[in-house]
C-alpha positions, 0 to 999 in steps of 0.5 A: 383040654386036647383038640376033640375034647374041645371040639366036642364041647365048642359044638355044642355052644356055637349050636346053641348061640345059632339057635338063640339068634335064630330064635331072636330073628324069628321073634324080631320078624313076627313082631318087629316087622310083619305085626307092625306092618299089618296094624299099619294096613289095618289103620288105613281100611274102613271094615268093608275093606278089611272084609272085601273079596276080589272074588270068591277064591280070594281072601279077604284081609279079615280072612288071612288075618285069621289065617296067620293067628290060626296057622301060628297058633297050630305050629308054635303055641300048640306045636311047640308050647304043648297047649291045646290045638283047636283050630278049625282051620276052614272057618279062618277063610269061611268069615265073612261077617265082619269083625271089627279092625281093633279085634282083629289087631287084639287078635293078633297082638296077642298071637304073636305075644303068644308065639314069642313066649314060647320061642323064648322059652325053647332050649336052643339044644332041642332046636333039632327035636322032632314034633308032630304038626298038622299030621307031620313030624316036623323039627322046631326049626322047622315050625319056626322058620315055617311060621315066619315065612308064612306071615312074610308071604300074608303080610305082602298080600295085606300090603298089596290088597291095602294099597290097591283099596287106598291107592296110598303109599303106606310109608314103611320108609323114609328115604334119606339120600340111599338108606332107608331110615325106618320111622316105626319099626323096633328094627334098623335093617329090611326093605319093603 
């Protein structure tokens, strides 16, 4: 095989491997980081705290969970997975009636599992393939990155609200010496 033929054959392999690593990392953050942290927060709060709002312009932890599920389903399950998009975004923020923590956890777990299933089926060669999501043309990379960073942002808000309401350390990490030792997550490196 001559030099150019070798490179032409190598580049798709590199792209496929990079895409696979990206997909796996996104799944790990969603399932092994954000989901677990949100679950830990919900365990610490009673239903009144989950639905408490600092003011009418703010969202409750419950609203944020509904919003994360709606966003992930619209962008990944519908946008990349082809399922019907039945999202009613405004209702995620308008919800004030209590949905128990157990139902929120079940909804979040199902959503993350559905997102993981879709991402796991995406052909790495299609990482730059375009999709219409929320009226905008985005590629697969953008859609997955958007959902991952969106989960990160709102997980941080949920953690802050939980700490404000409980005045507790959530013990995401135990520190031994200078190294974090994670006792509850499925991954081995990160900080909070």
